[in-house]
BALOBA-1460 file (C-alpha; in Angstrom, 3 decimals):
// residues 90
<rec num="1" residu="m" x="4.206" y="76.288" z="-3.011"/>
<rec num="2" residu="i" x="6.010" y="78.246" z="-5.630"/>
<rec num="3" residu="l" x="4.676" y="78.042" z="-9.154"/>
<rec num="4" residu="s" x="7.038" y="78.314" z="-12.124"/>
<rec num="5" residu="s" x="6.383" y="80.731" z="-14.915"/>
<rec num="6" residu="q" x="5.607" y="77.795" z="-17.210"/>
<rec num="7" residu="t" x="2.908" y="76.621" z="-14.781"/>
<rec num="8" residu="i" x="1.434" y="80.077" z="-14.530"/>
<rec num="9" residu="f" x="1.434" y="80.401" z="-18.289"/>
<rec num="10" residu="e" x="-0.312" y="77.060" z="-18.678"/>
<rec num="11" residu="m" x="-2.911" y="78.121" z="-16.137"/>
<rec num="12" residu="w" x="-3.588" y="81.333" z="-18.109"/>
<rec num="13" residu="i" x="-3.995" y="79.291" z="-21.285"/>
<rec num="14" residu="a" x="-6.362" y="76.800" z="-19.625"/>
<rec num="15" residu="n" x="-8.457" y="79.530" z="-18.033"/>
<rec num="16" residu="g" x="-8.586" y="81.479" z="-21.299"/>
<rec num="17" residu="l" x="-9.665" y="78.436" z="-23.254"/>
<rec num="18" residu="s" x="-12.334" y="77.407" z="-20.705"/>
<rec num="19" residu="g" x="-13.709" y="80.944" z="-20.567"/>
<rec num="20" residu="s" x="-13.820" y="81.062" z="-24.373"/>
<rec num="21" residu="a" x="-15.557" y="77.702" z="-24.500"/>
<rec num="22" residu="a" x="-18.165" y="78.907" z="-21.975"/>
<rec num="23" residu="l" x="-18.783" y="82.077" z="-23.972"/>
<rec num="24" residu="l" x="-19.106" y="80.156" z="-27.262"/>
<rec num="25" residu="l" x="-21.499" y="77.723" z="-25.598"/>
<rec num="26" residu="v" x="-23.748" y="80.593" z="-24.423"/>
<rec num="27" residu="f" x="-23.687" y="82.186" z="-27.877"/>
<rec num="28" residu="s" x="-24.519" y="78.872" z="-29.586"/>
<rec num="29" residu="i" x="-27.453" y="78.222" z="-27.217"/>
<rec num="30" residu="m" x="-28.775" y="81.752" z="-27.890"/>
<rec num="31" residu="g" x="-28.394" y="81.268" z="-31.651"/>
<rec num="32" residu="f" x="-30.133" y="77.906" z="-31.497"/>
<rec num="33" residu="a" x="-32.992" y="79.388" z="-29.472"/>
<rec num="34" residu="m" x="-33.350" y="82.374" z="-31.811"/>
<rec num="35" residu="q" x="-33.525" y="80.009" z="-34.772"/>
<rec num="36" residu="q" x="-36.145" y="77.778" z="-33.161"/>
<rec num="37" residu="i" x="-38.273" y="80.530" z="-31.707"/>
<rec num="38" residu="s" x="-38.898" y="82.500" z="-34.905"/>
<rec num="39" residu="s" x="-42.631" y="83.175" z="-34.477"/>
<rec num="40" residu="s" x="-44.670" y="84.340" z="-31.553"/>
<rec num="41" residu="g" x="-47.593" y="82.379" z="-30.186"/>
<rec num="42" residu="p" x="-49.647" y="82.169" z="-27.028"/>
<rec num="43" residu="t" x="-47.040" y="80.020" z="-25.208"/>
<rec num="44" residu="l" x="-44.188" y="82.402" z="-26.041"/>
<rec num="45" residu="n" x="-46.249" y="85.419" z="-24.970"/>
<rec num="46" residu="w" x="-47.117" y="83.666" z="-21.674"/>
<rec num="47" residu="l" x="-43.455" y="82.940" z="-21.002"/>
<rec num="48" residu="i" x="-42.521" y="86.548" z="-21.805"/>
<rec num="49" residu="k" x="-45.146" y="87.819" z="-19.380"/>
<rec num="50" residu="l" x="-43.965" y="85.293" z="-16.730"/>
<rec num="51" residu="s" x="-40.231" y="86.118" z="-16.983"/>
<rec num="52" residu="y" x="-40.205" y="89.197" z="-14.736"/>
<rec num="53" residu="p" x="-42.097" y="87.642" z="-11.813"/>
<rec num="54" residu="i" x="-39.850" y="84.619" z="-12.005"/>
<rec num="55" residu="y" x="-36.823" y="86.950" z="-11.889"/>
<rec num="56" residu="v" x="-38.187" y="88.856" z="-8.862"/>
<rec num="57" residu="f" x="-39.050" y="85.685" z="-6.909"/>
<rec num="58" residu="h" x="-35.730" y="84.065" z="-7.870"/>
<rec num="59" residu="l" x="-33.890" y="87.151" z="-6.571"/>
<rec num="60" residu="m" x="-35.754" y="87.017" z="-3.245"/>
<rec num="61" residu="f" x="-35.061" y="83.318" z="-2.886"/>
<rec num="62" residu="v" x="-31.321" y="83.668" z="-3.666"/>
<rec num="63" residu="t" x="-30.984" y="86.618" z="-1.297"/>
<rec num="64" residu="s" x="-32.679" y="84.791" z="1.558"/>
<rec num="65" residu="v" x="-30.682" y="81.582" z="1.025"/>
<rec num="66" residu="s" x="-27.392" y="83.496" z="0.914"/>
<rec num="67" residu="g" x="-28.340" y="85.447" z="4.034"/>
<rec num="68" residu="t" x="-29.184" y="82.266" z="5.875"/>
<rec num="69" residu="l" x="-25.921" y="80.590" z="4.842"/>
<rec num="70" residu="m" x="-23.940" y="83.675" z="5.986"/>
<rec num="71" residu="y" x="-25.756" y="83.607" z="9.301"/>
<rec num="72" residu="w" x="-25.004" y="79.899" z="9.805"/>
<rec num="73" residu="a" x="-21.333" y="80.447" z="8.833"/>
<rec num="74" residu="s" x="-20.948" y="83.331" z="11.279"/>
<rec num="75" residu="m" x="-22.593" y="81.267" z="14.083"/>
<rec num="76" residu="m" x="-20.229" y="78.335" z="13.361"/>
<rec num="77" residu="a" x="-17.291" y="80.698" z="13.313"/>
<rec num="78" residu="c" x="-18.281" y="82.163" z="16.730"/>
<rec num="79" residu="q" x="-18.647" y="78.644" z="18.162"/>
<rec num="80" residu="n" x="-15.266" y="77.646" z="16.829"/>
<rec num="81" residu="l" x="-13.694" y="80.834" z="18.170"/>
<rec num="82" residu="s" x="-15.165" y="80.274" z="21.629"/>
<rec num="83" residu="s" x="-14.005" y="76.639" z="21.678"/>
<rec num="84" residu="h" x="-10.497" y="77.706" z="20.727"/>
<rec num="85" residu="q" x="-10.483" y="80.358" z="23.396"/>
<rec num="86" residu="e" x="-11.561" y="77.784" z="26.020"/>
<rec num="87" residu="f" x="-8.869" y="75.407" z="24.799"/>
<rec num="88" residu="l" x="-6.205" y="78.145" z="25.081"/>
<rec num="89" residu="g" x="-7.487" y="79.177" z="28.504"/>
<rec num="90" residu="q" x="-8.439" y="82.736" z="27.477"/>
């Protein structure tokens, strides 16, 4: 499939606009949060103290899930490769 220069230009425009919209959404959420959380209290202090352990456990969870998915994908690829080799008589 060959894309015309017009189609490529339209894709660049669409990707640029969607990226800008995502960035503006993040900035607006941060601005709203900064406006609403203007004073500290016991709940905010608790959340601040809890943020690093959540980050660490989240990182361990994401790493283990991605490792498991990569292992399953490699096992499925090996099974597919062996079935194709049997089919081809190799």
